[in-house]
C-alpha positions in Angstrom: 21.6 29.5 -30.8 21.9 29.5 -27.0 18.4 30.8 -26.7 17.1 27.9 -28.8 18.9 25.4 -26.6 17.6 27.0 -23.4 14.0 27.0 -24.7 14.3 23.4 -25.8 15.7 22.3 -22.5 13.0 24.3 -20.6 10.3 22.7 -22.8 11.6 19.1 -22.2 12.0 19.6 -18.4 8.6 21.3 -18.1 6.7 18.7 -20.2 8.3 15.8 -18.3 7.3 17.4 -14.9 3.8 18.2 -16.1 3.3 14.6 -17.3 4.5 13.2 -14.0 2.3 15.5 -11.9 -0.9 15.5 -13.9 -0.9 11.8 -14.7 -1.0 10.9 -11.0 -3.6 13.5 -10.2 -6.1 12.9 -13.0 -6.1 9.2 -12.9 -8.3 7.7 -10.1 -6.7 4.9 -8.1 -8.9 1.7 -8.0 -8.2 0.2 -4.5 -10.2 -2.9 -5.5 -7.2 -3.9 -7.7 -4.7 -3.8 -4.8 -3.4 -7.2 -3.9 -4.5 -8.6 -0.5 -1.8 -9.3 2.1 0.0 -12.7 1.5 -1.2 -14.3 4.7 0.2 -17.7 3.7 3.6 -16.3 4.6 2.6 -15.7 8.2 0.7 -19.0 8.8 1.6 -20.4 12.2 3.9 -23.5 12.1 2.4 -25.0 15.3 -0.8 -24.5 17.3 1.0 -22.6 20.1 3.4 -20.7 17.8 4.4 -17.2 18.9 4.4 -14.9 15.9 7.4 -12.5 15.7 6.1 -9.7 13.5 8.6 -7.0 12.5 8.3 -3.5 14.0 7.5 -1.9 10.7 4.8 0.7 10.3 2.8 -0.1 7.1 -0.8 0.3 8.1 -3.5 -2.2 7.0 -7.2 -1.4 7.5 -9.7 -4.2 8.1 -13.4 -4.1 7.2 -14.2 -3.8 10.9 -12.3 -0.5 10.9 -9.5 -1.9 13.0 -6.0 -0.6 12.0 -3.1 -3.0 12.1 0.5 -1.9 12.2 1.4 -4.1 9.2 0.2 -7.1 7.3 1.9 -9.5 9.7 -0.3 -8.4 12.6 -3.4 -8.4 10.3 -2.7 -12.0 9.1 -2.1 -13.3 12.6 -5.4 -11.9 13.7 -7.0 -13.3 10.6 -5.7 -16.8 11.5 -6.9 -16.4 15.1 -10.4 -14.9 14.5 -11.2 -16.3 11.0 -13.9 -14.6 8.9 -14.3 -11.8 11.4 -11.2 -10.1 10.1 -11.3 -9.1 6.4 -9.0 -7.0 4.4 -10.3 -3.5 3.4 -7.2 -1.5 2.2 -3.6 -0.6 2.8 -3.3 2.5 5.0 -5.3 3.9 7.8 -9.1 3.5 7.9 -11.1 6.7 7.2 
């Protein structure tokens, strides 16, 4: 009886781990479905507004291969330079 319980427990743990590992590996991630940064949250309140972006590292890559520390810095540059700054993906540029 104890051997049956050990085998059942082993099978349940192994199948759960295998599903977790292989479902992430085999499924490709479509970066085109990632949401773009919510730049409306960082819109300047006044023309000479000093942005106070948090010191958080969550890299954002722009289409011009410029890496921003986080989406706040990306959005501030987007407001300043307009169409020259476009979102590519989250993370460092390749």
